[in-house]
N, C-alpha and C positions, 0 to 999 in steps of 0.2 A: 549359456548367455554370458557374454564378456562383462564383468562389472568395473567400474570406474571409480577413482577415490575423489568425487568430486561433489558441489553441490549441498544437498542434504548429508551426505557424508562430505568428509574433508576434501579439502582441494591439495594437490600434491605437493608435498612438503619435503624438503630435503632431508635424507635419512640424519638421524641423529642430532638434528636440529633442536637444543633444547630452548633458545633463548628466542623471546620474541621480539623480533625487530619488525621493519617495513615490509610486509608481505606484498607480493604482486597482486594487482587488481584483479579480480574473478569476472571475464567478461559477461558471465551468464548473469551475475547480480545485476549489472547494468542494462543489459537487453531485456531481462525479464522485467526490471522495474519499469524499464522505458514503454513496454508493451503493455504493461499494466495502467501506466498512465493515459496511454493512449485510448485502451479501451474504455476507461474510468470516464474521458471526455465523449467518447462516441455514447456511452451509455446514458450519460446527463443529456443529451440532446435527444428527448424520447421520440420515437416513430420513425427514426431514419432507417434505411434497409441495412446500413453496415452495422447495425446491432445482431445482425446473423452471424457476424463474422468473429463476435467477442468470446470469450471463456465462458460467459452463461449458457451458452448453447451446448456445452460438453457435459453439463451436470448441474449440480445444485448451486455450488460456490461461483462467485464471479471475480471482478477485477478487485473490488475491495479486499476480499482474502488474499489474495496473491500480494498486493500491494502490502497488508501489515506483514505477512510472511517474511517477505523481501527485506520490509523495513527492519524486523527482528534481526534477519541475517546481518545485514548492514551494519547495525548497531552493535552487533557482537563483536564483528571484525574491526569496526572502527576505534571503540571505546576501550576494549579490553585491555590493551597494555599497560594503561596507567592505572589500571586495578590490581595488577599482580603485586604481590605482597611487597617483593624486595622494593619495587617503584612507588609503593604507598608509603614504605618505610623512610625512603630518601626523600620522597617530595611532598609527602602528607595527602590525605585523602582528598582535600578540597581540590586540588589540582586534576583529580579523576572526576569529580561529581560535577564539576563548573560546567566543562563542557557540553553535558547532557543538559543540564537545567536550561544554559545558554539557549542551547536549540529548542527546547520547549518554551522557554520565553518567546523565542523567534517566531514559532508557530502560532503560539497565542495571538502576536502582534499581526501576524498574517491572517488569522481568521477574523479579526476585529476588521481589518482593511476589507476582506472579501465581504463580510457581512454589510459593510457601508456601501460598496461597489453594488452588491445585488440588490439593495435598496434603491440606489440610485438608478439601475438599469430598469428596473419595473415600475418606479414611480415616474420617470422620464417616458416611459411605454405609455402609462395612462394617461399623462398629460399630451402624448401626440394623438393617442387613439381613443380616448375618451373610454375604454374598454374596461368596467369594473373588475373584472377577473384577475386584471394585473394586481389589485390590491390584497387578493386573497390567495393567489397562487404560494406554493413552495413556503407555507407556514407563515406568510406575512400579515395575515390579517390581525393579528394582535397588534403589531405596530401601527396600524392606521386606524384601528379602532380602540385600541387601549396602549396609547403610546407611552403613558408614564410606566407602567408595570413592564411592559416590553423592553424599553430601553435601559431598564433596571436589569433585566434577564441578559440581554445580548452581552455586555463587559463580564457577565458574570458566567458565560456560557450555558446557562439555563434556558436561554432562547435561541433556537440555531435554526437556520433555514435550510429547507430541502436543498441538497446538491452541494450544501456548504457546511457540513456536518462531519468530517472524517478527521479533520485536524484536530477538534477537541480532545477526543479519545486518544489520539495519539500522542499529544502533549502531556497527559496524563501518564501514559505508559511511559514515557522519558525521564518523567520526574521520579517515577516509581524505579525506573530502570538500575540506580546505581545499587540498591538493595539487592535486586535480581541478578545483578552481575557477580556481587560479592558472595552470595550464596551459590550461584552457579559454577563459579571458580572452584569452591571449595566441595560443594556437594550437589553437583548437578541433577541428580535422580531425585533429591530431596524437592530440588526448585520445581522439577516438572510435576511431581507428586501434589505438591502445594498448588500450583497453577491448575492442575486437571481438577483438584479438590474444589477450589474457588470457583472454577466454571460450573461444576456439577451443582455446589450449592447455590450459585446465582440462578441458575433455571429452576431449582425446587422453592427458593425462598423470594424469588423474584427481586433479587437486588439490582439496585440501578441508582444511577446518580439521578436526583430530582430535576424535572422541569420547573419552569417559571417564566410567564404567569400560565401556561398551558399545564393540564395535570399529566401524570405520566413521567417516564424517563429518557434518556438520551438513545437515539436511535442507534448509535454504535456505542452501546454500552461496554464501557473499559472493563468491568468486572468479568465480563465474558470474553470480549475480545483480545485480553492480555493472553489468553490460551495460546491463539496463533502467535501473536508477538514474542511470548517466552519459546516456543518451540522453536521460530527462527533463531531467536537469541543464544539459545543453547548449542544450534548448528556453528552460529559465528563464533561464539567462545571456544568451542571445541576445535573449529578450524583454524582459530588463532593460535591455538596451542600445538597444532601439528597432529591432531588425531580428530577422529570422527564420533560422533554423538549416535548418530542413526548408523547403524552398520552396513557395510555392503554386503547384503545378503541375498541369496537366490530366492530364498522364502518370501521375504519382505518384497522383492521385486516381482515374484509372481503373485504375491497377495494385492499388491499396488495395481498390478493389470486386471485382477479379478475384481477389485473395487469399481475401477474405471469404467470397465466392460458393463458391470451390473448396473452403474449408474446411467450409463447410455441406454440400456434396458428399459430402466424406471421409466426414463423420461420419453422413450419413442416407442417400445412396443406397445401396440395397442390394447388397452385393459388392463396391463401389467401395473403402471403407476396407481390406476385408481384403485385396484385392489390393495397393494402395498400401504397406499395412504391410508385406507380402511382399517389396516391391521396395526398401522401407528395409532390410528384413532383409537381403536380398540384399547391398544397397551395404555395410552393417556387416560381412557376412562377408569382403567383397573388399577391407576396409582402410579405408572411410570413417570418420572419427571418429563415435563413437556419439552424441555430441551434435547431430549433423547429421544422424543415421538413428534416430532416436528420440522417444517421447514423455515422455521423463523430466523430472521436475520439478525433482528436486536440482540437475543440471546446466544447466537451463533449456536444454532442446532446441530447435532451431532451429524445428521447427513452432509451438510455443508462442510463442517470441520474436518469430517474423515475425508471428504472427497478431496480439497486442497492438500490435505497431507499427501494423499495417495499420488495426486498429481504431481507436487513437489519431487515426492520420492522417486517416482518413474522417470521423471526428466533429468533427476541429477544422476540417474545410473547409465545414463545413455552417452558415451564418448562423442556420438555425432554432435550433439547438442553442445558439448563443449567449443568442438571446431566450429560449428555454425556460428556461434555466439562470438568466437574471436574472428570470423571473416570480415574481409572489407565490407560486404554488402550488409553486414549486420551494423555498422558503424553509426549510420543514424541513429538506429534505437539504442545503442550504448550511449549516445550522446544526449538523448532524452533522459535517460536512467542517471546520468550523471549530474544532471541539474533538475533534480526531482522537485523540490519546493517550488521553484521559480514555474517548471511547467505545471505542476499540479495548481497552482495559482492562476496562471494565465488560461488554463484549459477550463478552468471553472468559469472565470469571466467571459470567456468565448461561448462556451454552452449555455449561460445563461443569456447572452446576446443573442445565438442563434434561437433560445426557446421564444422570446419575446418575437423576434422577428416572424417564425413559424406560427405563433400564435395571432399575431396582428393580421397575418395574411394567409389563413387556413388552405385557401384556393389555389395557393400558389406551389403547385406539386412538386415543382423542381426544386424549391428549398431543401427538400428532405434529402435529394441527392447531392446539390452543390455545397450547401453550409457545411455539413460534417467534413466535407472534404477538404474545402478551403480553411476549416479551422485546424484540421490535423496538419496540413501544409504549414498553417502559420507557426504551428508549435515546433516542428523541424527546424524552421526559420528564426524562431526564438532561442531556441538551444543552440544553435550556431553563432548566433551574434553572441550569445551569453560565452559561449566557449573561446571566441575569437579575442573577446574582451578580457577574459580572464589570463589568457596567454600574453597578450601585450601588459597588461597592468603587472604581471609577475615576470615577465622578463627583464633582464639586466639590460642597462640602456644602452651598452654598447654591442647587444645582439640583435639581430633580426630572426624573426620566426616565420619559415618558409610559406606557413599556413597562411599567412597574409594575403600571399598572390596565388595560392592554390583553393581547393575545395575545402580544407579543413577536416577532412576525414582521412587524409594520409598519416602514415606514420611518420610523425614530425621528427625533426633533428634540430638543433640549433647550429646557425652559421654565424662564426665570427666575423666581424667587420674589420678589416684592417685598414689603417690610416693611409 
């Protein structure tokens, strides 16, 4: 089996290049992040037939795990250079830390905006339909029945609505990312060991950030989900320095295939899943930590964690994946991935609108087919408009971008205007 030096292994790097400069953009990161964002949107419109086309049908993990993994890789690639010792000594540590914390602040603001929009969508649906369920769905009961405490919890991120709860964990991880990057650059294996230890202890002691006013903790528990993010971060750090963190290995490649096939059998072979789940239950009763013996999402259970790592490693070792990701046909997905925050926010709003329409008209079967398709098309359109806008604003005044008269997915070049 031919191995390829990309993805969870490092991207192709010029031999002997010791300096960290501006690296070419890896098309697979944008494509897979784009696919994850589309799948998140589809999965956030429950009951539609397109859910059968998403990653959750390949095993235990879903698009959320893929999103956190790709976000970790992207963070490692984007923010590493400023943390290199010579750059830190020349420009100071704050120059390296500030972009990450600024991004975390942006995520917080988007989270607050999405929470307000979600409230408006469901309150508006109640005003139009008078259906009381709109006031209790997706964890909104507290806002309408206990508004004083709920309105304290929303800006503190201790009260999160369903389907609007990924960004808080991601923002916490970005706040902690500078320390992880500094440690990962110097002692990457120690960072991985500490991350996995925290993940394990999180399950043993049920560590989590608190909810308020509801009991319990965050749905996306940052103490657990940091493990996926750190694995991606280490890949990005290593790739940015011109080497791989997870080696290209026939053994690991074969093991990843075995895991993926085993997970499929677990899910789809009659009787096997029930038997294996019972064995996990018995282990849990014997004292084995529950995040090793369950399918829990909040605490990133081992089956979900191992599945997404195996899938990521498998895809990273296939040269055909790199070629397909760079193909013209994949341009729309790359475009989606390049505007991740905008598309995630837009997809969240569209998904909530679709939910309210489907709840208001439960007998309109056509909606489950039409609305997700229209929403997905809208996401492509939003990404296209955002990309064209970015190029217009960034282009020198005396230059014209041919994408303005084309599809926007071409390999663009700049044409100078002569007087």
